[in-house]
KOLGU-4560 file (N, C-alpha, C; in nm, 3 decimals, padded with zeros to 5 digits):
<recs>
<n_xx: -01.121 n_yy: 01.723 n_zz: 00.349 ca_xx: -01.044 ca_yy: 01.595 ca_zz: 00.329 c_xx: -01.077 c_yy: 01.492 c_zz: 00.408 mol: A seq: 1 type: MET>
<n_xx: -01.086 n_yy: 01.395 n_zz: 00.364 ca_xx: -01.105 ca_yy: 01.233 ca_zz: 00.437 c_xx: -00.992 c_yy: 01.246 c_zz: 00.535 mol: A seq: 2 type: GLN>
<n_xx: -01.036 n_yy: 01.192 n_zz: 00.651 ca_xx: -00.967 ca_yy: 01.154 ca_zz: 00.755 c_xx: -00.966 c_yy: 01.013 c_zz: 00.770 mol: A seq: 3 type: GLU>
<n_xx: -00.822 n_yy: 00.932 n_zz: 00.779 ca_xx: -00.805 ca_yy: 00.808 ca_zz: 00.781 c_xx: -00.744 c_yy: 00.763 c_zz: 00.916 mol: A seq: 4 type: PHE>
<n_xx: -00.754 n_yy: 00.611 n_zz: 00.934 ca_xx: -00.664 ca_yy: 00.576 ca_zz: 01.078 c_xx: -00.664 c_yy: 00.422 c_zz: 01.066 mol: A seq: 5 type: GLY>
<n_xx: -00.581 n_yy: 00.367 n_zz: 01.158 ca_xx: -00.542 ca_yy: 00.241 ca_zz: 01.153 c_xx: -00.383 c_yy: 00.215 c_zz: 01.094 mol: A seq: 6 type: GLY>
<n_xx: -00.363 n_yy: 00.109 n_zz: 01.086 ca_xx: -00.244 ca_yy: 00.056 ca_zz: 01.028 c_xx: -00.224 c_yy: 00.032 c_zz: 00.885 mol: A seq: 7 type: HIS>
<n_xx: -00.118 n_yy: 00.074 n_zz: 00.825 ca_xx: -00.070 ca_yy: 00.070 ca_zz: 00.702 c_xx: 00.076 c_yy: -00.038 c_zz: 00.704 mol: A seq: 8 type: VAL>
<n_xx: 00.046 n_yy: -00.106 n_zz: 00.598 ca_xx: 00.170 ca_yy: -00.178 ca_zz: 00.553 c_xx: 00.207 c_yy: -00.134 c_zz: 00.430 mol: A seq: 9 type: LEU>
<n_xx: 00.377 n_yy: -00.072 n_zz: 00.412 ca_xx: 00.448 ca_yy: 00.023 ca_zz: 00.351 c_xx: 00.506 c_yy: -00.115 c_zz: 00.270 mol: A seq: 10 type: ILE>
<n_xx: 00.480 n_yy: -00.150 n_zz: 00.168 ca_xx: 00.578 ca_yy: -00.262 ca_zz: 00.064 c_xx: 00.675 c_yy: -00.164 c_zz: -00.022 mol: A seq: 11 type: ILE>
<n_xx: 00.800 n_yy: -00.123 n_zz: 00.020 ca_xx: 00.877 ca_yy: -00.032 ca_zz: -00.070 c_xx: 01.028 c_yy: -00.109 c_zz: -00.052 mol: A seq: 12 type: GLU>
<n_xx: 01.121 n_yy: -00.101 n_zz: -00.111 ca_xx: 01.271 ca_yy: -00.138 ca_zz: -00.105 c_xx: 01.328 c_yy: -00.024 c_zz: -00.109 mol: A seq: 13 type: ASP>
<n_xx: 01.286 n_yy: 00.110 n_zz: -00.121 ca_xx: 01.373 ca_yy: 00.224 ca_zz: -00.085 c_xx: 01.355 c_yy: 00.293 c_zz: 00.027 mol: A seq: 14 type: GLU>
<n_xx: 01.429 n_yy: 00.278 n_zz: 00.155 ca_xx: 01.426 ca_yy: 00.316 ca_zz: 00.241 c_xx: 01.387 c_yy: 00.506 c_zz: 00.269 mol: A seq: 15 type: PRO>
<n_xx: 01.410 n_yy: 00.570 n_zz: 00.187 ca_xx: 01.394 ca_yy: 00.728 ca_zz: 00.172 c_xx: 01.222 c_yy: 00.740 c_zz: 00.130 mol: A seq: 16 type: VAL>
<n_xx: 01.204 n_yy: 00.674 n_zz: 00.029 ca_xx: 01.039 ca_yy: 00.655 ca_zz: 00.023 c_xx: 00.950 c_yy: 00.596 c_zz: 00.088 mol: A seq: 17 type: ILE>
<n_xx: 00.985 n_yy: 00.499 n_zz: 00.143 ca_xx: 00.936 ca_yy: 00.424 ca_zz: 00.263 c_xx: 00.882 c_yy: 00.525 c_zz: 00.370 mol: A seq: 18 type: ALA>
<n_xx: 00.997 n_yy: 00.601 n_zz: 00.418 ca_xx: 01.005 ca_yy: 00.695 ca_zz: 00.502 c_xx: 00.896 c_yy: 00.815 c_zz: 00.473 mol: A seq: 19 type: LEU>
<n_xx: 00.912 n_yy: 00.865 n_zz: 00.335 ca_xx: 00.826 ca_yy: 00.965 ca_zz: 00.290 c_xx: 00.669 c_yy: 00.934 c_zz: 00.305 mol: A seq: 20 type: GLU>
<n_xx: 00.641 n_yy: 00.804 n_zz: 00.250 ca_xx: 00.494 ca_yy: 00.732 ca_zz: 00.263 c_xx: 00.473 c_yy: 00.754 c_zz: 00.402 mol: A seq: 21 type: LEU>
<n_xx: 00.550 n_yy: 00.676 n_zz: 00.484 ca_xx: 00.493 ca_yy: 00.717 ca_zz: 00.652 c_xx: 00.462 c_yy: 00.842 c_zz: 00.665 mol: A seq: 22 type: GLU>
<n_xx: 00.544 n_yy: 00.973 n_zz: 00.659 ca_xx: 00.510 ca_yy: 01.076 ca_zz: 00.700 c_xx: 00.376 c_yy: 01.122 c_zz: 00.633 mol: A seq: 23 type: LEU>
<n_xx: 00.366 n_yy: 01.092 n_zz: 00.500 ca_xx: 00.249 ca_yy: 01.151 ca_zz: 00.415 c_xx: 00.131 c_yy: 01.079 c_zz: 00.476 mol: A seq: 24 type: LEU>
<n_xx: 00.140 n_yy: 00.960 n_zz: 00.512 ca_xx: 00.021 ca_yy: 00.869 ca_zz: 00.547 c_xx: -00.012 c_yy: 00.905 c_zz: 00.692 mol: A seq: 25 type: LEU>
<n_xx: 00.105 n_yy: 00.969 n_zz: 00.750 ca_xx: 00.095 ca_yy: 01.003 ca_zz: 00.891 c_xx: -00.038 c_yy: 01.129 c_zz: 00.898 mol: A seq: 26 type: GLY>
<n_xx: 00.021 n_yy: 01.220 n_zz: 00.811 ca_xx: -00.026 ca_yy: 01.327 ca_zz: 00.820 c_xx: -00.203 c_yy: 01.322 c_zz: 00.751 mol: A seq: 27 type: ASP>
<n_xx: -00.213 n_yy: 01.193 n_zz: 00.695 ca_xx: -00.357 ca_yy: 01.183 ca_zz: 00.676 c_xx: -00.448 c_yy: 01.111 c_zz: 00.778 mol: A seq: 28 type: LEU>
<n_xx: -00.367 n_yy: 01.076 n_zz: 00.873 ca_xx: -00.443 ca_yy: 01.018 ca_zz: 01.010 c_xx: -00.408 c_yy: 00.895 c_zz: 01.028 mol: A seq: 29 type: GLY>
<n_xx: -00.337 n_yy: 00.796 n_zz: 00.950 ca_xx: -00.316 ca_yy: 00.689 ca_zz: 00.979 c_xx: -00.224 c_yy: 00.656 c_zz: 01.099 mol: A seq: 30 type: PHE>
<n_xx: -00.219 n_yy: 00.567 n_zz: 01.191 ca_xx: -00.149 ca_yy: 00.567 ca_zz: 01.308 c_xx: -00.027 c_yy: 00.498 c_zz: 01.332 mol: A seq: 31 type: ARG>
<n_xx: -00.028 n_yy: 00.385 n_zz: 01.278 ca_xx: 00.101 ca_yy: 00.274 ca_zz: 01.273 c_xx: 00.123 c_yy: 00.236 c_zz: 01.172 mol: A seq: 32 type: SER>
<n_xx: 00.266 n_yy: 00.191 n_zz: 01.151 ca_xx: 00.294 ca_yy: 00.127 ca_zz: 01.018 c_xx: 00.394 c_yy: 00.011 c_zz: 01.039 mol: A seq: 33 type: PHE>
<n_xx: 00.378 n_yy: -00.077 n_zz: 00.927 ca_xx: 00.506 ca_yy: -00.149 ca_zz: 00.922 c_xx: 00.570 c_yy: -00.101 c_zz: 00.774 mol: A seq: 34 type: ASP>
<n_xx: 00.698 n_yy: -00.159 n_zz: 00.757 ca_xx: 00.766 ca_yy: -00.167 ca_zz: 00.598 c_xx: 00.824 c_yy: -00.281 c_zz: 00.586 mol: A seq: 35 type: ILE>
<n_xx: 00.800 n_yy: -00.339 n_zz: 00.482 ca_xx: 00.849 ca_yy: -00.453 ca_zz: 00.401 c_xx: 00.922 c_yy: -00.409 c_zz: 00.261 mol: A seq: 36 type: ALA>
<n_xx: 01.020 n_yy: -00.507 n_zz: 00.252 ca_xx: 01.083 ca_yy: -00.466 ca_zz: 00.131 c_xx: 01.097 c_yy: -00.596 c_zz: 00.021 mol: A seq: 37 type: ASP>
<n_xx: 01.011 n_yy: -00.696 n_zz: 00.073 ca_xx: 01.000 ca_yy: -00.822 ca_zz: -00.045 c_xx: 00.892 c_yy: -00.859 c_zz: 00.024 mol: A seq: 38 type: CYS>
<n_xx: 00.826 n_yy: -00.947 n_zz: -00.061 ca_xx: 00.685 ca_yy: -01.034 ca_zz: -00.064 c_xx: 00.670 c_yy: -01.112 c_zz: 00.073 mol: A seq: 39 type: PRO>
<n_xx: 00.770 n_yy: -01.178 n_zz: 00.095 ca_xx: 00.756 ca_yy: -01.288 ca_zz: 00.234 c_xx: 00.761 c_yy: -01.209 c_zz: 00.338 mol: A seq: 40 type: LEU>
<n_xx: 00.864 n_yy: -01.100 n_zz: 00.363 ca_xx: 00.862 ca_yy: -00.998 ca_zz: 00.464 c_xx: 00.716 c_yy: -00.920 c_zz: 00.476 mol: A seq: 41 type: ASP>
<n_xx: 00.655 n_yy: -00.915 n_zz: 00.380 ca_xx: 00.518 ca_yy: -00.825 ca_zz: 00.351 c_xx: 00.413 c_yy: -00.927 c_zz: 00.453 mol: A seq: 42 type: ALA>
<n_xx: 00.409 n_yy: -01.036 n_zz: 00.380 ca_xx: 00.327 ca_yy: -01.140 ca_zz: 00.461 c_xx: 00.339 c_yy: -01.140 c_zz: 00.584 mol: A seq: 43 type: LEU>
<n_xx: 00.470 n_yy: -01.149 n_zz: 00.644 ca_xx: 00.503 ca_yy: -01.197 ca_zz: 00.773 c_xx: 00.459 c_yy: -01.061 c_zz: 00.853 mol: A seq: 44 type: ALA>
<n_xx: 00.450 n_yy: -00.935 n_zz: 00.791 ca_xx: 00.389 ca_yy: -00.819 ca_zz: 00.882 c_xx: 00.249 c_yy: -00.801 c_zz: 00.882 mol: A seq: 45 type: CYS>
<n_xx: 00.179 n_yy: -00.832 n_zz: 00.791 ca_xx: 00.042 ca_yy: -00.836 ca_zz: 00.762 c_xx: -00.007 c_yy: -00.947 c_zz: 00.863 mol: A seq: 46 type: ALA>
<n_xx: 00.054 n_yy: -01.066 n_zz: 00.898 ca_xx: 00.007 ca_yy: -01.187 ca_zz: 00.984 c_xx: 00.000 c_yy: -01.103 c_zz: 01.115 mol: A seq: 47 type: ARG>
<n_xx: 00.126 n_yy: -01.015 n_zz: 01.158 ca_xx: 00.167 ca_yy: -00.983 ca_zz: 01.274 c_xx: 00.066 c_yy: -00.876 c_zz: 01.287 mol: A seq: 48 type: ALA>
<n_xx: 00.029 n_yy: -00.803 n_zz: 01.185 ca_xx: -00.057 ca_yy: -00.684 ca_zz: 01.245 c_xx: -00.157 c_yy: -00.680 c_zz: 01.105 mol: A seq: 49 type: HIS>
<n_xx: -00.266 n_yy: -00.709 n_zz: 01.105 ca_xx: -00.362 ca_yy: -00.660 ca_zz: 00.971 c_xx: -00.341 c_yy: -00.538 c_zz: 00.951 mol: A seq: 50 type: ARG>
<n_xx: -00.319 n_yy: -00.509 n_zz: 00.831 ca_xx: -00.309 ca_yy: -00.375 ca_zz: 00.779 c_xx: -00.438 c_yy: -00.327 c_zz: 00.717 mol: A seq: 51 type: PRO>
<n_xx: -00.527 n_yy: -00.192 n_zz: 00.740 ca_xx: -00.633 ca_yy: -00.124 ca_zz: 00.739 c_xx: -00.597 c_yy: -00.060 c_zz: 00.566 mol: A seq: 52 type: ALA>
<n_xx: -00.480 n_yy: -00.062 n_zz: 00.515 ca_xx: -00.453 ca_yy: -00.013 ca_zz: 00.419 c_xx: -00.318 c_yy: -00.064 c_zz: 00.360 mol: A seq: 53 type: LEU>
<n_xx: -00.267 n_yy: -00.091 n_zz: 00.226 ca_xx: -00.138 ca_yy: -00.158 ca_zz: 00.189 c_xx: -00.104 c_yy: -00.056 c_zz: 00.078 mol: A seq: 54 type: ILE>
<n_xx: 00.017 n_yy: -00.009 n_zz: 00.090 ca_xx: 00.083 ca_yy: 00.067 ca_zz: -00.017 c_xx: 00.194 c_yy: -00.038 c_zz: -00.044 mol: A seq: 55 type: THR>
<n_xx: 00.206 n_yy: -00.029 n_zz: -00.221 ca_xx: 00.283 ca_yy: -00.138 ca_zz: -00.252 c_xx: 00.345 c_yy: -00.065 c_zz: -00.396 mol: A seq: 56 type: ALA>
<n_xx: 00.486 n_yy: -00.083 n_zz: -00.374 ca_xx: 00.565 ca_yy: -00.060 ca_zz: -00.506 c_xx: 00.553 c_yy: -00.181 c_zz: -00.603 mol: A seq: 57 type: ASP>
<n_xx: 00.609 n_yy: -00.144 n_zz: -00.722 ca_xx: 00.564 ca_yy: -00.266 ca_zz: -00.800 c_xx: 00.721 c_yy: -00.332 c_zz: -00.802 mol: A seq: 58 type: TYR>
<n_xx: 00.840 n_yy: -00.278 n_zz: -00.813 ca_xx: 00.969 ca_yy: -00.329 ca_zz: -00.825 c_xx: 01.012 c_yy: -00.318 c_zz: -00.647 mol: A seq: 59 type: ARG>
<n_xx: 01.028 n_yy: -00.438 n_zz: -00.597 ca_xx: 01.044 ca_yy: -00.456 ca_zz: -00.479 c_xx: 01.173 c_yy: -00.568 c_zz: -00.454 mol: A seq: 60 type: ILE>
<n_xx: 01.239 n_yy: -00.607 n_zz: -00.385 ca_xx: 01.333 ca_yy: -00.696 ca_zz: -00.365 c_xx: 01.274 c_yy: -00.848 c_zz: -00.365 mol: A seq: 61 type: LEU>
<n_xx: 01.346 n_yy: -00.921 n_zz: -00.439 ca_xx: 01.253 ca_yy: -01.059 ca_zz: -00.451 c_xx: 01.149 c_yy: -01.069 c_zz: -00.519 mol: A seq: 62 type: SER>
<n_xx: 01.092 n_yy: -00.982 n_zz: -00.591 ca_xx: 00.942 ca_yy: -01.007 ca_zz: -00.637 c_xx: 00.908 c_yy: -00.867 c_zz: -00.665 mol: A seq: 63 type: GLY>
<n_xx: 00.768 n_yy: -00.854 n_zz: -00.669 ca_xx: 00.686 ca_yy: -00.748 ca_zz: -00.702 c_xx: 00.583 c_yy: -00.716 c_zz: -00.586 mol: A seq: 64 type: THR>
<n_xx: 00.547 n_yy: -00.581 n_zz: -00.624 ca_xx: 00.445 ca_yy: -00.537 ca_zz: -00.502 c_xx: 00.294 c_yy: -00.652 c_zz: -00.528 mol: A seq: 65 type: GLY>
<n_xx: 00.271 n_yy: -00.655 n_zz: -00.644 ca_xx: 00.196 ca_yy: -00.715 ca_zz: -00.675 c_xx: 00.181 c_yy: -00.895 c_zz: -00.637 mol: A seq: 66 type: VAL>
<n_xx: 00.285 n_yy: -00.937 n_zz: -00.637 ca_xx: 00.311 ca_yy: -01.048 ca_zz: -00.565 c_xx: 00.294 c_yy: -01.037 c_zz: -00.414 mol: A seq: 67 type: GLU>
<n_xx: 00.348 n_yy: -00.951 n_zz: -00.361 ca_xx: 00.330 ca_yy: -00.935 ca_zz: -00.206 c_xx: 00.170 c_yy: -00.931 c_zz: -00.171 mol: A seq: 68 type: ALA>
<n_xx: 00.116 n_yy: -00.848 n_zz: -00.258 ca_xx: -00.033 ca_yy: -00.818 ca_zz: -00.237 c_xx: -00.125 c_yy: -00.959 c_zz: -00.249 mol: A seq: 69 type: VAL>
<n_xx: -00.068 n_yy: -01.034 n_zz: -00.356 ca_xx: -00.168 ca_yy: -01.159 ca_zz: -00.383 c_xx: -00.142 c_yy: -01.248 c_zz: -00.272 mol: A seq: 70 type: ALA>
<n_xx: 00.006 n_yy: -01.289 n_zz: -00.226 ca_xx: 00.022 ca_yy: -01.365 ca_zz: -00.065 c_xx: -00.071 c_yy: -01.322 c_zz: 00.029 mol: A seq: 71 type: LEU>
<n_xx: -00.074 n_yy: -01.182 n_zz: 00.053 ca_xx: -00.146 ca_yy: -01.115 ca_zz: 00.175 c_xx: -00.291 c_yy: -01.163 c_zz: 00.143 mol: A seq: 72 type: ILE>
<n_xx: -00.330 n_yy: -01.131 n_zz: 00.010 ca_xx: -00.488 ca_yy: -01.136 ca_zz: 00.019 c_xx: -00.556 c_yy: -01.279 c_zz: 00.012 mol: A seq: 73 type: THR>
<n_xx: -00.466 n_yy: -01.363 n_zz: -00.047 ca_xx: -00.495 ca_yy: -01.530 ca_zz: -00.045 c_xx: -00.492 c_yy: -01.557 c_zz: 00.092 mol: A seq: 74 type: ALA>
<n_xx: -00.430 n_yy: -01.519 n_zz: 00.189 ca_xx: -00.447 ca_yy: -01.574 ca_zz: 00.307 c_xx: -00.542 c_yy: -01.485 c_zz: 00.392 mol: A seq: 75 type: GLU>
<n_xx: -00.546 n_yy: -01.358 n_zz: 00.385 ca_xx: -00.618 ca_yy: -01.287 ca_zz: 00.482 c_xx: -00.772 c_yy: -01.216 c_zz: 00.421 mol: A seq: 76 type: MET>
<n_xx: -00.775 n_yy: -01.235 n_zz: 00.277 ca_xx: -00.902 ca_yy: -01.172 ca_zz: 00.219 c_xx: -00.843 c_yy: -01.046 c_zz: 00.177 mol: A seq: 77 type: GLY>
<n_xx: -00.961 n_yy: -00.963 n_zz: 00.121 ca_xx: -00.921 ca_yy: -00.795 ca_zz: 00.052 c_xx: -00.868 c_yy: -00.716 c_zz: 00.175 mol: A seq: 78 type: GLU>
<n_xx: -00.796 n_yy: -00.663 n_zz: 00.119 ca_xx: -00.756 ca_yy: -00.515 ca_zz: 00.187 c_xx: -00.677 c_yy: -00.430 c_zz: 00.080 mol: A seq: 79 type: VAL>
<n_xx: -00.750 n_yy: -00.293 n_zz: 00.125 ca_xx: -00.729 ca_yy: -00.171 ca_zz: 00.040 c_xx: -00.602 c_yy: -00.173 c_zz: 00.008 mol: A seq: 80 type: PRO>
<n_xx: -00.600 n_yy: -00.161 n_zz: -00.123 ca_xx: -00.425 ca_yy: -00.115 ca_zz: -00.166 c_xx: -00.427 c_yy: -00.002 c_zz: -00.275 mol: A seq: 81 type: VAL>
<n_xx: -00.330 n_yy: 00.065 n_zz: -00.275 ca_xx: -00.260 ca_yy: 00.191 ca_zz: -00.304 c_xx: -00.137 c_yy: 00.127 c_zz: -00.365 mol: A seq: 82 type: VAL>
<n_xx: -00.129 n_yy: 00.136 n_zz: -00.494 ca_xx: 00.011 ca_yy: 00.116 ca_zz: -00.581 c_xx: 00.081 c_yy: 00.225 c_zz: -00.596 mol: A seq: 83 type: TYR>
<n_xx: 00.206 n_yy: 00.246 n_zz: -00.520 ca_xx: 00.276 ca_yy: 00.381 ca_zz: -00.539 c_xx: 00.428 c_yy: 00.337 c_zz: -00.613 mol: A seq: 84 type: VAL>
<n_xx: 00.451 n_yy: 00.361 n_zz: -00.760 ca_xx: 00.506 ca_yy: 00.305 ca_zz: -00.830 c_xx: 00.568 c_yy: 00.415 c_zz: -00.941 mol: A seq: 85 type: THR>
<n_xx: 00.682 n_yy: 00.410 n_zz: -00.958 ca_xx: 00.744 ca_yy: 00.487 ca_zz: -01.073 c_xx: 00.712 c_yy: 00.427 c_zz: -01.196 mol: A seq: 86 type: GLY>
<n_xx: 00.649 n_yy: 00.285 n_zz: -01.212 ca_xx: 00.615 ca_yy: 00.206 ca_zz: -01.302 c_xx: 00.498 c_yy: 00.175 c_zz: -01.336 mol: A seq: 87 type: ASN>
<n_xx: 00.406 n_yy: 00.279 n_zz: -01.325 ca_xx: 00.299 ca_yy: 00.223 ca_zz: -01.354 c_xx: 00.236 c_yy: 00.142 c_zz: -01.435 mol: A seq: 88 type: PRO>
<n_xx: 00.302 n_yy: 00.171 n_zz: -01.566 ca_xx: 00.303 ca_yy: 00.101 ca_zz: -01.693 c_xx: 00.306 c_yy: -00.078 c_zz: -01.679 mol: A seq: 89 type: ASP>
<n_xx: 00.403 n_yy: -00.113 n_zz: -01.592 ca_xx: 00.384 ca_yy: -00.252 ca_zz: -01.566 c_xx: 00.308 c_yy: -00.320 c_zz: -01.483 mol: A seq: 90 type: LEU>
<n_xx: 00.219 n_yy: -00.261 n_zz: -01.412 ca_xx: 00.107 ca_yy: -00.295 ca_zz: -01.340 c_xx: 00.018 c_yy: -00.363 c_zz: -01.427 mol: A seq: 91 type: LEU>
<n_xx: -00.030 n_yy: -00.506 n_zz: -01.398 ca_xx: -00.152 ca_yy: -00.544 ca_zz: -01.460 c_xx: -00.280 c_yy: -00.462 c_zz: -01.441 mol: A seq: 92 type: PRO>
<n_xx: -00.383 n_yy: -00.524 n_zz: -01.513 ca_xx: -00.507 ca_yy: -00.458 ca_zz: -01.485 c_xx: -00.548 c_yy: -00.505 c_zz: -01.344 mol: A seq: 93 type: ALA>
<n_xx: -00.591 n_yy: -00.431 n_zz: -01.275 ca_xx: -00.584 ca_yy: -00.471 ca_zz: -01.129 c_xx: -00.721 c_yy: -00.429 c_zz: -01.055 mol: A seq: 94 type: LEU>
<n_xx: -00.809 n_yy: -00.430 n_zz: -01.173 ca_xx: -00.955 ca_yy: -00.443 ca_zz: -01.102 c_xx: -00.992 c_yy: -00.304 c_zz: -01.023 mol: A seq: 95 type: GLY>
<n_xx: -00.921 n_yy: -00.217 n_zz: -01.082 ca_xx: -00.949 ca_yy: -00.051 ca_zz: -01.005 c_xx: -00.873 c_yy: -00.034 c_zz: -00.902 mol: A seq: 96 type: GLY>
<n_xx: -00.795 n_yy: -00.101 n_zz: -00.875 ca_xx: -00.712 ca_yy: -00.046 ca_zz: -00.776 c_xx: -00.596 c_yy: 00.097 c_zz: -00.803 mol: A seq: 97 type: ASN>
<n_xx: -00.621 n_yy: 00.182 n_zz: -00.669 ca_xx: -00.560 ca_yy: 00.302 ca_zz: -00.714 c_xx: -00.419 c_yy: 00.302 c_zz: -00.715 mol: A seq: 98 type: ALA>
<n_xx: -00.345 n_yy: 00.377 n_zz: -00.802 ca_xx: -00.222 ca_yy: 00.413 ca_zz: -00.838 c_xx: -00.158 c_yy: 00.550 c_zz: -00.803 mol: A seq: 99 type: VAL>
<n_xx: -00.048 n_yy: 00.562 n_zz: -00.732 ca_xx: 00.001 ca_yy: 00.711 ca_zz: -00.744 c_xx: 00.148 c_yy: 00.673 c_zz: -00.807 mol: A seq: 100 type: VAL>
<n_xx: 00.156 n_yy: 00.761 n_zz: -00.892 ca_xx: 00.319 ca_yy: 00.767 ca_zz: -00.971 c_xx: 00.415 c_yy: 00.837 c_zz: -00.889 mol: A seq: 101 type: ASP>
<n_xx: 00.526 n_yy: 00.804 n_zz: -00.884 ca_xx: 00.639 ca_yy: 00.859 ca_zz: -00.819 c_xx: 00.686 c_yy: 00.977 c_zz: -00.926 mol: A seq: 102 type: LYS>
<n_xx: 00.747 n_yy: 01.085 n_zz: -00.888 ca_xx: 00.751 ca_yy: 01.133 ca_zz: -00.735 c_xx: 00.605 c_yy: 01.147 c_zz: -00.685 mol: A seq: 103 type: PRO>
<n_xx: 00.573 n_yy: 01.108 n_zz: -00.543 ca_xx: 00.482 ca_yy: 01.116 ca_zz: -00.510 c_xx: 00.410 c_yy: 01.251 c_zz: -00.439 mol: A seq: 104 type: ILE>
<n_xx: 00.285 n_yy: 01.263 n_zz: -00.507 ca_xx: 00.190 ca_yy: 01.414 ca_zz: -00.469 c_xx: 00.119 c_yy: 01.361 c_zz: -00.358 mol: A seq: 105 type: SER>
<n_xx: 00.094 n_yy: 01.439 n_zz: -00.253 ca_xx: 00.052 ca_yy: 01.437 ca_zz: -00.161 c_xx: -00.110 c_yy: 01.431 c_zz: -00.166 mol: A seq: 106 type: PRO>
<n_xx: -00.150 n_yy: 01.519 n_zz: -00.257 ca_xx: -00.287 ca_yy: 01.543 ca_zz: -00.296 c_xx: -00.347 c_yy: 01.399 c_zz: -00.378 mol: A seq: 107 type: THR>
<n_xx: -00.267 n_yy: 01.352 n_zz: -00.467 ca_xx: -00.274 ca_yy: 01.240 ca_zz: -00.532 c_xx: -00.261 c_yy: 01.086 c_zz: -00.433 mol: A seq: 108 type: ALA>
<n_xx: -00.179 n_yy: 01.098 n_zz: -00.323 ca_xx: -00.192 ca_yy: 00.983 ca_zz: -00.243 c_xx: -00.335 c_yy: 00.977 c_zz: -00.165 mol: A seq: 109 type: LEU>
<n_xx: -00.364 n_yy: 01.109 n_zz: -00.104 ca_xx: -00.464 ca_yy: 01.128 ca_zz: -00.054 c_xx: -00.592 c_yy: 01.085 c_zz: -00.128 mol: A seq: 110 type: ALA>
<n_xx: -00.617 n_yy: 01.128 n_zz: -00.256 ca_xx: -00.720 ca_yy: 01.096 ca_zz: -00.319 c_xx: -00.711 c_yy: 00.924 c_zz: -00.355 mol: A seq: 111 type: ALA>
<n_xx: -00.582 n_yy: 00.872 n_zz: -00.374 ca_xx: -00.585 ca_yy: 00.737 ca_zz: -00.391 c_xx: -00.639 c_yy: 00.655 c_zz: -00.257 mol: A seq: 112 type: ALA>
<n_xx: -00.603 n_yy: 00.713 n_zz: -00.148 ca_xx: -00.624 ca_yy: 00.641 ca_zz: -00.018 c_xx: -00.778 c_yy: 00.630 c_zz: 00.001 mol: A seq: 113 type: CYS>
<n_xx: -00.839 n_yy: 00.730 n_zz: -00.027 ca_xx: -00.974 ca_yy: 00.746 ca_zz: -00.051 c_xx: -01.034 c_yy: 00.668 c_zz: -00.151 mol: A seq: 114 type: ALA>
<n_xx: -00.999 n_yy: 00.667 n_zz: -00.240 ca_xx: -01.059 ca_yy: 00.557 ca_zz: -00.368 c_xx: -01.042 c_yy: 00.410 c_zz: -00.327 mol: A seq: 115 type: ARG>
<n_xx: -00.918 n_yy: 00.378 n_zz: -00.260 ca_xx: -00.885 ca_yy: 00.225 ca_zz: -00.210 c_xx: -00.993 c_yy: 00.192 c_zz: -00.099 mol: A seq: 116 type: ALA>
<n_xx: -01.005 n_yy: 00.288 n_zz: -00.009 ca_xx: -01.077 ca_yy: 00.248 ca_zz: 00.122 c_xx: -01.213 c_yy: 00.234 c_zz: 00.082 mol: A seq: 117 type: SER>
<n_xx: -01.257 n_yy: 00.319 n_zz: -00.033 ca_xx: -01.403 ca_yy: 00.321 ca_zz: -00.059 c_xx: -01.464 c_yy: 00.196 c_zz: -00.160 mol: A seq: 118 type: SER>
<n_xx: -01.352 n_yy: 00.137 n_zz: -00.165 ca_xx: -01.386 ca_yy: 00.006 ca_zz: -00.267 c_xx: -01.511 c_yy: -00.055 c_zz: -00.212 mol: A seq: 119 type: ARG>
<n_xx: -01.623 n_yy: -00.130 n_zz: -00.288 ca_xx: -01.690 ca_yy: -00.230 ca_zz: -00.221 c_xx: -01.631 c_yy: -00.356 c_zz: -00.187 mol: A seq: 120 type: PRO>
<n_xx: -01.705 n_yy: -00.379 n_zz: -00.053 ca_xx: -01.679 ca_yy: -00.517 ca_zz: -00.016 c_xx: -01.563 c_yy: -00.523 c_zz: 00.058 mol: A seq: 121 type: GLY>
<n_xx: -01.461 n_yy: -00.433 n_zz: 00.119 ca_xx: -01.344 ca_yy: -00.418 ca_zz: 00.186 c_xx: -01.422 c_yy: -00.384 c_zz: 00.334 mol: A seq: 122 type: LEU>
<n_xx: -01.355 n_yy: -00.444 n_zz: 00.422 ca_xx: -01.380 ca_yy: -00.416 ca_zz: 00.542 c_xx: -01.269 c_yy: -00.367 c_zz: 00.636 mol: A seq: 123 type: ASP>
<n_xx: -01.138 n_yy: -00.321 n_zz: 00.557 ca_xx: -01.027 ca_yy: -00.317 ca_zz: 00.604 c_xx: -01.046 c_yy: -00.218 c_zz: 00.750 mol: A seq: 124 type: GLY>
</recs>
């Protein structure tokens, strides 16, 4: 299994799911985490500590994870993204971004992180 590292920004408005993601990502080797529950908080967290990976739910407070990622990438450039959502059918065509359906499978999450981190043009 691929070993990961670095900082993760978890964009999720359900605290239990955010904690589950933090634990699963920690098991994969990621070392630090910020959790944001709305697009503006996500941007503030990314400004404070550039993430090596972003996980984003679709439905969050005051918007969507897609909007949050768009704000971050408009300002900071591309960052690997894994969408973790119970509504994968609502995601627009995202240019090959990795998607993990809820409930979260640790195996699917690991595979999605590998896929997101290996996309060309990302220096995360």
